[in-house]
C-alpha positions in Angstrom: -1.4 33.2 67.5 -1.9 30.8 70.2 -1.0 27.1 68.7 -4.1 25.6 69.7 -6.1 28.4 67.6 -3.9 27.7 65.0 -4.0 24.0 64.8 -7.9 24.7 64.7 -7.5 26.8 61.9 -5.4 24.1 59.8 -7.9 21.1 60.4 -10.8 23.5 59.9 -8.8 24.3 56.0 -7.6 21.1 55.6 -11.7 19.9 55.5 -12.3 22.4 53.0 -9.1 21.5 51.2 -10.8 17.9 51.2 -13.5 19.0 49.1 -11.5 20.5 45.8 -9.4 18.5 43.3 -6.3 19.9 43.6 -4.4 21.6 47.0 -2.3 23.9 44.8 -0.2 26.4 46.8 -1.6 24.7 50.7 -0.1 21.2 50.7 1.5 21.8 53.8 -1.4 22.9 55.2 -3.3 19.8 54.1 -0.5 17.2 55.2 -0.5 19.2 58.7 -4.2 19.2 59.0 -4.4 15.3 57.5 -1.8 14.4 60.2 -3.5 16.5 63.0 -6.8 14.6 62.1 -5.1 11.3 62.0 -3.3 11.9 65.6 -6.8 12.4 66.9 -8.4 9.8 65.5 -5.7 6.8 66.9 -4.8 8.6 70.5 -6.2 8.1 73.7 -5.6 10.1 77.1 -3.7 7.3 78.1 -0.5 5.7 76.0 -2.4 3.1 73.5 -1.2 0.7 70.9 -3.6 0.4 67.7 -3.0 -2.8 65.6 -2.9 -2.3 61.7 -6.6 -3.1 61.5 -7.9 -0.7 63.6 -5.5 1.7 62.0 -6.9 1.4 58.8 -10.3 1.7 60.0 -9.9 4.7 61.4 -8.1 5.9 58.6 -10.8 5.3 56.7 -13.4 6.9 58.7 -11.4 10.2 58.8 -11.3 10.1 54.8 -7.6 9.1 54.7 -6.1 7.1 51.9 -5.0 3.9 53.4 -2.8 3.2 50.3 -1.4 6.5 49.4 -1.7 9.3 52.3 -1.4 6.9 55.7 2.3 5.9 55.1 3.0 9.4 54.7 1.2 10.5 57.3 2.4 8.1 59.8 6.2 8.9 58.7 5.3 12.6 59.5 4.0 11.9 63.0 6.8 9.3 63.6 9.2 12.4 62.7 7.8 14.6 65.2 7.8 11.6 68.2 4.5 11.3 68.3 3.9 7.5 67.6 6.1 4.2 67.5 5.3 2.4 64.2 6.0 -1.7 64.0 5.2 -4.4 61.6 2.1 -5.2 63.9 0.5 -1.6 64.7 1.3 1.9 66.2 2.1 2.9 69.8 0.3 6.3 70.2 1.5 8.7 73.5 -1.2 10.1 75.3 -2.6 12.8 73.3 -5.9 15.1 74.4 -7.6 17.4 71.6 -5.9 20.5 72.6 -2.4 18.7 72.6 -3.1 17.1 69.1 -3.9 21.0 67.7 -0.6 22.0 69.3 0.8 19.2 67.7 -0.6 20.0 64.4 1.0 23.5 64.5 4.2 22.3 64.9 4.1 19.6 62.2 2.9 22.4 59.9 5.9 24.8 60.8 8.4 22.1 60.2 7.0 21.7 56.6 8.6 25.3 55.8 5.0 26.6 54.9 4.4 29.0 52.1 3.3 33.0 53.4 0.6 32.5 51.4 -0.5 29.4 53.6 0.3 31.3 56.9 -1.5 34.2 55.8 -4.6 32.2 55.2 -4.9 31.2 58.6 -4.7 35.3 59.6 -7.2 36.3 57.4 -9.7 33.1 58.6 -9.1 34.1 62.2 -9.3 37.8 61.9 -12.5 37.2 59.7 -14.2 35.0 62.6 -14.2 37.9 65.1 -16.3 40.4 62.9 -17.0 40.4 59.3 -14.2 43.0 57.8 -13.7 44.7 54.5 -11.6 42.8 51.7 -9.8 46.3 51.1 -9.2 47.1 54.6 -8.1 43.3 55.1 -6.2 43.0 52.3 -3.7 45.9 52.8 -2.9 44.3 56.5 -2.3 40.9 55.0 -0.3 42.6 52.1 2.1 44.7 55.0 2.3 41.7 57.7 3.1 39.0 55.0 5.1 40.7 52.4 3.1 39.7 49.7 2.9 41.2 46.4 -0.9 42.7 44.8 -1.1 39.5 42.5 -0.3 37.1 45.9 -3.1 38.8 47.7 -5.4 38.9 44.8 -4.8 35.0 44.7 -4.9 34.7 48.7 -8.7 36.0 48.5 -9.5 34.4 45.8 -8.6 30.6 47.0 -9.7 31.4 50.3 -13.2 32.5 49.3 -13.5 29.6 46.7 -12.2 26.8 48.9 -14.0 28.1 51.8 -11.6 29.0 54.1 -13.8 32.1 54.3 -17.2 33.7 53.2 -17.9 36.6 51.2 -20.9 39.0 50.8 -20.6 41.7 48.2 -21.5 45.6 49.3 -20.3 47.2 46.2 -18.7 46.3 43.1 -14.8 46.0 44.3 -15.8 45.1 47.7 -16.8 42.5 49.7 -17.3 41.6 53.6 -15.7 38.7 54.5 -16.6 36.2 57.4 -16.4 32.7 58.6 -18.8 30.2 60.2 -16.7 30.7 63.1 -18.3 33.9 64.1 -20.6 33.2 67.3 -18.0 31.0 68.8 -16.7 34.1 70.6 -18.3 37.0 72.1 -21.7 35.7 71.3 -23.8 37.9 73.5 -22.7 41.1 71.4 -22.9 39.6 68.2 -26.2 38.0 68.8 -27.3 41.9 70.0 -26.1 43.0 66.2 -27.8 40.5 64.7 -31.4 41.1 66.4 -30.7 44.8 65.9 -30.7 44.1 61.5 -34.0 42.1 61.8 -37.6 43.3 61.9 -39.5 43.0 65.1 -41.3 39.8 64.2 -37.7 38.2 63.5 -36.6 39.3 66.5 -38.8 37.9 68.8 -38.9 34.4 66.9 -34.8 34.6 67.2 -35.0 35.7 70.5 -37.4 32.8 71.6 -35.1 29.7 69.5 -32.0 31.2 71.3 -33.9 31.1 74.8 -35.0 27.6 74.2 -31.3 26.7 73.4 -30.0 28.3 76.8 -32.9 26.0 78.7 -31.8 22.9 76.7 -29.0 21.5 75.5 -30.5 21.1 71.6 -33.8 21.5 69.9 -34.6 19.6 66.9 -34.3 20.9 63.4 -37.9 20.6 63.2 -38.8 22.6 66.0 -36.2 25.3 65.0 -37.7 25.6 61.6 -41.2 25.9 63.2 -40.6 28.6 65.7 -38.2 31.1 62.6 -39.9 30.2 59.5 -37.8 28.8 56.7 -36.5 32.2 55.4 -35.2 33.3 58.6 -33.9 30.1 59.4 -31.7 30.0 56.5 -30.5 33.5 56.9 -29.3 33.6 60.4 -27.6 29.7 60.1 -26.1 31.0 56.6 -23.6 32.9 59.0 -23.3 30.3 61.5 -25.9 31.7 64.1 -26.8 28.5 65.4 -25.0 24.8 64.7 -26.6 22.3 63.1 -25.7 18.7 63.5 -26.9 16.1 61.6 -27.1 12.1 62.4 -27.6 9.3 60.3 -28.7 6.0 59.7 -29.6 3.1 57.3 -33.6 4.9 57.9 -33.5 8.6 57.9 -31.7 11.8 58.7 -32.0 14.0 61.5 -30.6 17.4 62.3 -31.0 19.3 65.9 -29.8 22.9 66.7 -27.1 23.5 69.4 -25.7 26.7 70.4 -22.0 27.6 68.6 -20.5 28.3 72.2 -22.2 25.4 74.4 -18.7 23.7 74.1 -16.6 26.4 75.6 -14.7 25.9 78.8 -11.9 27.9 79.1 -11.2 28.9 75.8 -13.2 29.2 72.8 -15.5 26.5 70.9 -13.7 26.4 68.1 -10.1 24.9 70.1 -12.4 22.5 72.4 -14.5 20.6 69.5 -12.3 21.1 66.9 -12.8 17.6 65.4 -17.0 17.9 66.4 -16.3 14.8 68.9 -18.3 16.3 71.8 -21.1 17.0 69.6 -21.0 13.5 68.2 -20.8 11.8 71.6 -23.9 14.3 72.3 -25.9 13.2 69.9 -25.2 9.4 70.5 -26.1 9.6 74.2 -29.2 12.0 73.4 -30.1 8.8 70.9 -30.1 6.4 73.8 -31.8 8.9 76.7 -34.6 9.5 74.3 -35.3 6.5 72.1 -33.5 3.3 73.3 -36.0 1.7 75.6 -35.5 0.4 79.1 -34.2 -3.9 77.9 -32.1 -2.5 75.3 -30.4 0.0 77.8 -32.0 3.4 77.8 -29.8 5.8 79.8 -31.8 7.0 82.7 -29.0 9.0 84.9 -26.9 10.4 82.4 -24.4 12.3 84.9 -23.7 8.7 86.7 -23.2 7.2 83.3 -20.5 10.1 82.1 -18.9 10.0 85.6 -18.0 6.4 85.4 -16.9 6.7 81.9 -14.7 10.1 82.9 -13.2 7.8 85.5 -11.6 5.7 83.1 -14.3 2.5 84.2 -16.3 0.6 81.5 -20.2 0.8 81.3 -22.6 -1.9 80.6 -23.2 -4.5 79.5 -26.6 -3.7 77.5 -27.4 -4.6 73.8 -27.7 -0.7 73.0 -23.9 -0.1 73.7 -22.8 -2.1 70.7 -25.2 -0.6 68.2 -25.7 2.7 69.2 -22.1 4.3 69.4 -20.6 2.9 66.3 -19.6 6.9 65.0 -17.8 7.4 68.2 -16.0 4.1 67.8 -14.8 5.1 64.0 -14.0 8.5 65.7 -12.0 6.6 68.4 -14.0 8.4 71.4 -14.9 4.8 72.9 -13.6 1.5 72.6 -16.4 -1.5 72.8 -15.7 -5.2 73.4 -17.8 -8.2 74.2 -17.2 -8.9 78.1 -19.2 -10.0 81.6 -19.4 -7.7 84.6 -21.8 -8.1 87.7 -22.9 -11.6 86.5 -24.2 -10.7 82.9 -22.5 -10.8 79.4 -22.8 -8.3 76.5 -21.3 -5.2 75.1 -19.1 -3.1 77.4 -17.8 0.6 76.6 -14.5 2.3 77.8 -14.2 5.9 77.0 -10.7 6.8 75.0 -10.6 10.3 75.2 -11.7 11.8 78.6 -12.0 15.5 77.5 -14.7 14.6 74.9 -16.7 13.3 77.6 -16.0 16.3 79.9 -16.9 18.7 77.1 -20.2 16.4 76.4 -21.3 16.2 80.4 -21.0 20.1 80.4 -22.9 20.9 77.5 -25.5 18.2 78.8 -25.5 20.1 82.4 -25.8 23.7 80.8 -29.1 22.2 79.3 -32.1 19.6 79.9 -31.5 17.1 77.2 -34.5 15.2 77.7 -37.7 13.7 76.0 -38.8 17.3 75.4 -35.3 18.5 74.0 -35.8 16.3 70.9 -38.2 14.6 69.5 -37.1 13.5 66.0 -33.6 11.6 66.7 -33.5 8.3 64.4 -35.1 5.3 65.9 -32.1 3.1 64.7 -28.4 3.3 65.5 -26.9 6.5 64.8 -23.6 5.5 62.4 -22.7 8.9 60.9 -22.4 12.3 62.0 -22.1 16.0 60.0 -20.8 18.7 61.9 -22.0 22.2 61.8 -19.9 23.9 59.2 -21.0 21.1 56.8 -24.3 21.8 57.2 -23.7 25.8 57.0 -21.9 25.3 53.6 -25.1 23.5 52.5 -27.8 26.1 53.7 -25.0 29.1 52.6 -24.6 27.9 49.4 -28.3 27.3 48.8 -28.9 31.2 50.1 -26.4 32.8 47.4 -28.1 30.8 44.9 -31.5 32.4 46.0 -30.2 35.6 46.8 -27.0 36.8 47.3 -27.5 39.8 49.3 -29.9 37.9 51.6 -27.7 38.3 54.9 -26.3 41.4 53.7 -27.9 43.6 56.7 -27.0 41.0 59.5 -23.0 40.8 58.1 -23.1 45.0 58.2 -24.5 45.3 61.3 -22.0 42.6 62.8 -19.2 44.3 61.1 -20.4 47.8 62.7 -22.4 46.9 65.6 -21.4 47.8 69.3 -18.3 46.4 71.3 -16.4 45.8 68.2 
C-alpha cells in the first residue's frame, strides 16, 4: 500500500480511536496518528520555528493533551529528525500534507505494530473500494496476516465498534463492510450503482443535486434537504455519498455539501485532504464571499486572493481577517498578525500550507462559489469546523437506530454493480 494512503488510514483510525475510552490493541496506531496530526498542525510549507505558546495552542486545537501526550509526541517526532526541540519552542522542517502522511506511516512502522493493527488498515482500504462480504474478507485477512480465527473475529468486532468500517447485515452470519470513503474514488461507477438501486423519483432528485454540486463548489444543507427530502438525504449520506461540512460560530451551526471527489488532484481526495484542511479553508473563504460586508473586507476576486496567498504574499489589512479565519489559525493553515501595508493598518494574513491553498482554489474553480451557492452561512466569524466523516457518523447512527436495513439495497448494489 502506498505510504500516503496508509498514513491517511492511520489518521482516519486515530480520529475514531479518540472517541473510545481504551485504544486496546491499537496503541501504535494511535501514537503514530497523533504524531501525524501534530506534525500537520505545526508544520508549514517552509521551515519554521514554533514558540512553546503557539505549540500548546495548536496541540490543544488538535485534541492533543499538552501535559501527557504532547511531550511523548514531540519525542517521537524528534527521533524521526522531523523537529528540533529547544527550551523556547520547536523548529519544524518544511512539511506538506503528503509528506506528513508519509512520515506518519514511517513512525507507525518504527513502533513495531501488531498484525491486527496492520490488518485493520488493509480491511479499511478494501472496504473503501466497494462493500465486501465479511466472510470473504475474513478469509483474505486471515491468510495474508496469519491471524488465528479468534484474532480475525476480534479485528472485525473492533473495526465495527470503533468505526474503522461500517457493517450492514445481509444474513444471520454475514455482513457487508464499507466505510465513508466509498465515493472518493471511482465515483461515477458507484454513483450509477446507487442510482440503479433507487426508485425513479429518488433517482431524479439525487441526479438533480449531484448536477448542482458539479456546477457549484458547494450546496447548502437546507437546499440539499429540500431537493432530496429527509429520508433519501439521510439514506445516501449514511454511506458517504456526499461530504457534509459544518461551520460553527457563537450564534449557529450551519452545514453545506460538497462532492467527496471535489478535492482530488493527482491522487485521491482521501490523501489530498486527509486532515480536512482544504474543506475548512473553502468554508471560511465562502463566508468571506457571501456574508462579509465590503467595508470589513468582502472577498470579490477569489482567484487573485488565493493566488497572492499561494505565492507567499500577505493579504490585507482588513478587519475581517482578524475575525473570519480563526479556525484556520488553529489548524495551522494561516498566520495572522497586525501590521501596516499600503498606508493602512490592521490584520494581515499569510498562508502557511501552500498545498492547502492550491486544493481550495481547485475546488472553487471547479464550481461557482457565489452568493447563489450558499445562502445560509453564519453571520458571525467561523470558529469551528466539523468534517465530513464526523457528520456521516451522526447520520449513520440515526439511520441505524431508525432502521438497520435502510441502506441495504444501495450497499448491495455497490457490491455487485458494474465495473467492480
